[in-house]
ZAFIDREN-548734 format. One line per field, with one value per residue (C-alpha): residue number from 1; x, y, z. Coordinates in steps of 0.5 Angstrom, whole numbers, m for minus. Each point is the difference from the previous one (the first is absolute). Layout:
BEGIN
seq [NUM ...]
x [X ...]
y [Y ...]
z [Z ...]
***
This chain:
BEGIN
seq [1 2 3 4 5 6 7 8 9 10 11 12 13 14 15 16 17 18 19 20 21 22 23 24 25 26 27 28 29 30 31 32 33 34 35 36 37 38 39 40 41 42 43 44 45 46 47 48 49 50 51 52 53 54 55 56 57 58 59 60 61 62 63 64 65 66 67 68 69 70 71 72 73 74 75 76 77 78 79 80 81 82 83 84 85 86 87 88 89 90 91 92 93 94 95 96 97 98 99 100 101 102 103 104 105 106 107 108 109 110 111 112 113 114 115 116 117 118 119 120 121 122 123 124 125 126 127 128 129 130 131 132 133 134 135 136 137 138 139 140 141 142 143 144 145 146 147 148 149 150 151 152 153 154 155 156 157 158 159 160 161 162 163 164 165 166 167 168 169 170 171 172 173 174 175 176 177 178 179 180 181 182 183 184 185 186 187 188 189 190 191 192 193 194 195 196 197 198 199 200 201 202 203 204 205 206 207 208 209 210 211 212 213 214 215 216 217 218 219 220 221 222 223 224 225 226 227 228 229 230 231 232 233 234 235 236 237 238 239 240 241 242 243 244 245 246 247 248 249 250 251 252 253 254 255 256 257 258 259 260 261 262 263 264 265 266 267 268 269 270 271 272 273 274 275 276 277 278 279 280 281 282 283 284 285 286 287 288 289 290 291 292 293 294 295 296 297 298 299 300 301 302 303 304 305 306 307 308 309 310 311 312 313 314 315 316 317 318 319 320 321 322 323 324 325 326 327 328 329 330 331 332 333 334 335 336 337 338 339 340 341 342 343 344 345 346 347 348 349 350 351 352 353 354 355 356 357 358 359 360 361 362 363 364 365 366 367 368 369 370 371 372 373 374 375 376 377 378 379 380 381 382 383 384 385 386 387 388 389 390 391 392 393 394 395 396 397 398 399 400 401 402 403 404 405 406 407 408 409 410 411 412 413 414 415 416 417 418 419 420 421 422 423 424 425 426]
x [m160 m1 1 7 0 2 m6 m5 3 m2 m7 m1 2 m7 m4 3 0 m8 m2 5 m4 m7 2 2 m6 m4 4 m2 m7 0 1 m4 m6 0 1 m6 m5 m4 0 m7 1 6 m4 m5 5 4 m6 0 7 m2 m5 5 4 m6 2 7 m1 m7 m3 7 4 0 3 5 2 0 5 5 0 1 2 8 0 m5 2 m3 m1 m4 m5 m1 m1 m6 m2 0 m3 m6 m1 1 m6 m4 0 m2 m8 1 4 m5 m5 5 1 m7 m1 6 m2 m7 4 3 m6 m2 7 0 m7 m2 6 m3 1 7 2 m2 3 7 0 m1 5 5 0 0 6 4 m1 3 6 1 0 5 4 m1 3 6 2 m1 5 5 m1 1 2 m7 m4 3 m3 m7 1 3 m6 m5 4 0 m7 m3 3 m1 m6 m6 2 2 m7 m4 3 0 m8 m1 m1 m4 0 m1 7 3 m2 0 7 2 m4 5 6 m2 m1 7 3 m4 3 7 m1 m2 5 6 m3 0 5 m5 m6 2 m2 5 3 1 m7 2 2 m7 m4 3 m1 m4 m7 m3 m2 m6 4 3 m6 m6 m2 6 4 m6 m2 7 1 m7 2 7 m3 m5 6 4 m5 m4 4 m2 m8 1 3 m5 m6 3 3 m2 1 5 4 0 3 6 0 1 5 4 m1 2 7 1 m3 4 7 m3 m2 6 4 m4 0 8 0 m5 3 7 m1 m6 3 5 m6 m3 6 2 m7 1 7 1 0 m5 2 m7 4 5 m5 m4 6 2 m7 1 6 m2 m7 4 5 m6 m4 6 2 m7 m1 6 m1 m8 3 5 m6 m4 6 2 m8 0 5 m3 m6 0 6 m4 m6 m6 m1 m7 2 4 m5 2 7 m2 m3 6 4 m7 m2 7 0 m6 3 6 m5 m3 6 3 m6 2 6 m3 m5 6 3 m7 0 7 m1 m6 m5 m5 m6 3 0 m7 0 7 m2 m7 2 5 m5 m5 5 2 m7 m3 5 m1 m7 0 6 m4 m6 4 2 6 5 m1 m1 7 3 m3 3 7 0 m3 7 0 m6 4 5 m5 m5 1 8 m2 m6 4 6 m5 m3 7 3 m5 1 m3 1 m1 m7 1 m5 3]
y [m410 m6 0 m2 m5 5 4 m6 m1 7 m1 m6 4 5 m6 m5 6 1 m7 m2 6 m3 m7 4 3 m6 m4 6 m1 m7 3 6 m4 m6 4 5 m3 m6 m6 1 7 m1 m5 5 5 m5 m1 7 1 m5 5 6 m1 0 6 m2 m7 1 6 4 m7 2 7 m3 m5 6 4 m6 m1 8 4 m1 1 6 6 4 m2 6 m1 m8 2 4 m6 m4 5 1 m8 m1 6 m3 m7 3 m1 m7 m1 3 m6 m5 3 0 m7 m2 3 m3 m7 2 3 m7 m1 8 1 7 3 0 7 1 m7 3 7 m3 m5 5 5 m6 m3 7 2 m6 m1 8 m2 m7 4 5 m6 m3 6 1 m7 0 5 m3 6 m5 5 4 m6 m3 6 m1 m8 2 5 m6 m5 4 3 m7 m3 5 5 m5 m4 6 4 m7 1 8 m1 m6 m5 3 m4 5 3 m6 2 7 m1 m3 5 5 m4 0 7 1 m5 4 7 m3 m3 7 4 m5 1 8 1 m2 4 6 m1 m2 6 m5 0 m5 m5 1 m1 m7 m2 m7 m1 m5 m5 m5 m5 3 4 m5 m6 m5 3 1 m7 m2 4 m2 m7 1 4 m5 m6 5 1 m7 m4 5 m1 m7 m1 5 m4 m7 1 6 7 m1 m5 5 5 m5 m1 8 1 m6 2 7 m2 m5 4 6 m4 m3 6 4 m4 0 7 0 m5 4 7 m3 m4 3 6 m5 m5 6 2 m7 0 7 m1 1 m7 m3 m8 m3 m6 4 4 m6 m3 6 0 m7 1 6 m4 m6 4 4 m6 m4 6 2 m7 m1 7 m3 m6 3 4 m6 m3 5 2 m4 4 7 m2 5 5 1 m4 1 m7 1 m1 m7 m3 4 m3 m6 4 4 m5 m1 7 2 m6 3 7 m2 m3 6 4 m5 1 8 m2 m4 6 5 m5 1 7 1 m5 5 m6 3 m3 m7 2 m2 m7 m1 4 m3 m7 1 3 m5 m6 4 2 m7 m3 4 m1 m8 m1 5 m5 m6 4 4 m5 m1 8 0 m5 3 7 m3 m3 7 2 m5 3 6 m5 m6 5 7 0 m6 5 6 m3 m3 7 4 m5 m1 3 7 8 3 2 8 2 6]
z [m14 4 7 3 5 5 m1 0 7 2 m3 5 6 0 m2 5 6 m2 1 6 3 m2 3 6 1 m2 6 5 m3 2 7 0 m3 5 6 m2 m4 2 m5 m2 m1 m4 m4 m2 m2 m4 m4 m1 m2 m6 m3 1 m6 m5 m3 m1 m2 m3 m2 m2 m2 m7 1 4 m5 m5 4 1 m7 m3 6 m1 m8 0 m4 5 7 3 m6 2 7 m2 m4 6 5 m5 m1 8 1 m5 3 7 m1 m2 6 5 m3 2 7 1 m2 4 6 m1 0 6 4 3 4 2 2 0 m4 m7 m1 3 m3 m7 1 3 m6 m5 3 1 m7 m4 4 0 m8 0 4 m4 m6 2 2 m7 m3 4 0 m8 0 5 5 5 6 m1 m1 7 3 m2 2 7 1 m2 5 6 0 m2 6 5 m2 0 7 4 m2 2 7 0 m1 5 m5 m5 m6 m5 2 m3 m7 1 2 m6 m5 4 m2 m7 0 3 m5 m6 2 1 m8 m2 3 m3 m7 1 m6 m4 2 m5 m7 m5 m4 m6 m3 m5 5 4 m6 m1 7 0 1 4 m5 0 2 6 2 m2 4 m1 5 5 m1 1 6 3 m1 3 6 2 0 4 5 m1 6 5 m2 0 7 3 m4 1 7 3 2 5 m4 m5 4 1 m7 m1 5 m3 m7 1 3 m6 m5 1 m1 m6 m3 2 m3 m6 0 0 m6 m4 1 m1 m6 m4 m3 m3 m2 m4 m3 m3 m3 m3 m3 m7 m1 5 2 3 2 3 3 3 3 3 4 2 3 4 2 2 4 3 2 3 4 3 2 4 3 2 2 5 3 1 3 5 2 6 3 m2 5 6 m3 m7 0 5 4 m2 m7 0 m4 m6 0 m5 m5 m1 m5 m4 m1 m2 m5 m3 0 m4 m5 m1 m1 m5 m4 m1 m3 m6 m1 0 m6 m4 1 m2 m6 m2 1 4 m2 2 7 0 m1 4 6 0 0 5 5 m2 2 7 2 m2 4 6 0 m1 5 5 0 2 7 2 m1 m8 0 3 m5 m6 2 1 m7 m4 m2 m5 m3 m4 m3 m2 m3 0 m3 m5 m3 0 m4 m5 m1 0 m5 m5 m7 m1 1 6 2 0 5 2]
***
């Protein structure tokens, strides 16, 4: 039975509430971080944060997509939860290897912290992946109130635990990533509790026996490679600023990017959570119309892009008046980074709508060429522009929201609208 307009508006309440809470925490985080953490330390922590999502963005990426695609229609969610939990656990050894490599890469920025880095990074990445898997399932079934509990727990703990532990330990660098790991653990605990109705085994043995398995497309190298590329592009600018313009400038960029990106990502979460079930329902209907599906995704992506860019522009406009009340004066040089960092964040979120289009149309393998091409264009542009100095780098970031429309959209639509059966990878 299709949702009524009234029920659709009610669904929006917990989604918007959770994201508004996240934005509020992000605003508070600007004040807390700029007041308690020096720019050079925040720069190191900012680079650490680019490695923390390697579980959900890389090692467990295919499992995330599998959950998105199959949870809502599963005949037995308890059985599917067991499949997902088992797959999460089996990937942990690979995550340990990735965390070790990440810690080794970060070690020059945090001399003498290799072991705490590795342990903190592994714990943070594993637990954050578990929390995100729980949220993915809750969002897929439309359990937005329960999802909002997990979301608000993550927002609150991410904002306050790391900097407060840093202060309590008299400026111990390891307290920042230890606090982030604790934040991820509390988020994972909240996610597990919100899924407690599915802890029991299904009494319907036939339904349990038909639970989908993680196919080679979702469990193989495709989505891991795609996620690795996406993760690298998402964190690339912090690495570029640190490498080209210095650690202190990276601290400024981290603060500005955190403030701008939380707006772009929060609005993206609202649009994705609200519209994604309808997109999949349109694709799974009795007479799927791929042209209509593609047009619907275009409408949602355009509405998101315009809304997010306007919000980021407003933040950049009012930012000078926030120095003092919200932003510590030492971080005034961060203000010029707000708009360009926000534009890049909008570009990355827009890409996700076209990945959703490909998944909905069961063109999973097409995600490879579409997303790799988009990532190469964004990354090559960032690196080339940085070679020209901060001015050219800023100019490139400002135009990156055009990349999804000029590259990603055209390629995705070509794959979705071509003749031929669905790939049937589930």
